[in-house]
C-alpha positions, 0 to 999 in steps of 0.5 A: 217709162211707166206713165205716172198718170195711169190710175191703178185699182189701188189708186182708185181704192185709196182715192175713194177712201180718202175722199170718203173721209174728207166728206165725212169730216166736212159733214160732221162739222156742218152738222155740229155747226148747224149748217145742214140738218139730217132732215135735208140729207134724208129728204134728198133722193137716195139715187142722186146722193149715191151717184153725186156723192161717189163722184165727189168722193173720188174727185176729192180723194184724187185732189187731196192725195198730191196735197197730202203728199207734198205737205207730208214731205215738207213736215217730215223733212224740216225742221226735225229728223223724222226717221230718228223721231219714229225710230226709222234710222236702222230700217233706213240704213238697211234700205240704203244697203238694198239700194246699193245692191240694186244700183249695181244692176242698173246700166251706168248710162242710166241716170236718176233715182235708183228707186224710181228706176227699179219701180218702173222696171218692175211695172214693165217687166214683173207679172206681179208687182208686190209693192202695190199693196204697201204703196196703197196703204202708205198713200192712205195713211199719209192722207189720213195723217194730213186730214187729221192734222188739219182738223186738229189745227182748224177745230178751234177756229171752226167752233171759235172756242178754246174751251177744255173740250176743244183742247182735248179733241184737238189734242186727241186728233193730233196724237191720232195724226202722229199715229197715222204718220208713223204707220205711213212711215212703216208702209213706205219703208215696206214698199221701198224694201219690197221694190229693191228686193223684188228687182234684185231677185228678178234680175238674179233669176234672169241672169241665171237663166241667160 
């Protein structure tokens, strides 16, 4: 089936944006902590910063994405019901109905996850893979959720303070992280729905033509 290691254009953009957010977050903390100054940044070679910075950003994004994916899966499955918490229960029910229909088009001898089969089939047989934009947005918002959550948790330790300003900042970042988590859930469900609907539609068309 389709190689999972293949880096698509969407993967490139998501990794770059995620890496940029990570670098920006670290840079802001370093500036506020006095570990670096603007003079050091401004005195450095622009070409060197641009080249090395881009490679670092891309690498960080590629390394951070699977970590954010794994952490988000854990945080959204235990100990609370994530779909009910954000009002996804009805939507998930509709996705299950599409999944059952899609399963009827899959040979019985094919075992495994229905969604993965449908996605791989589309990647190999569809000229336009419509779900990729949703996949990219889902990945980006998921990574931003985890990055914001890490900042919300770590800020009191970074600045070694629990003053009112730190509490407000951490609380704001936590709320923002939950907003991004909800948004990632929206795109995750858009992605699933699109995969099943496109799979069913293309096979219906194929069967009619035959």
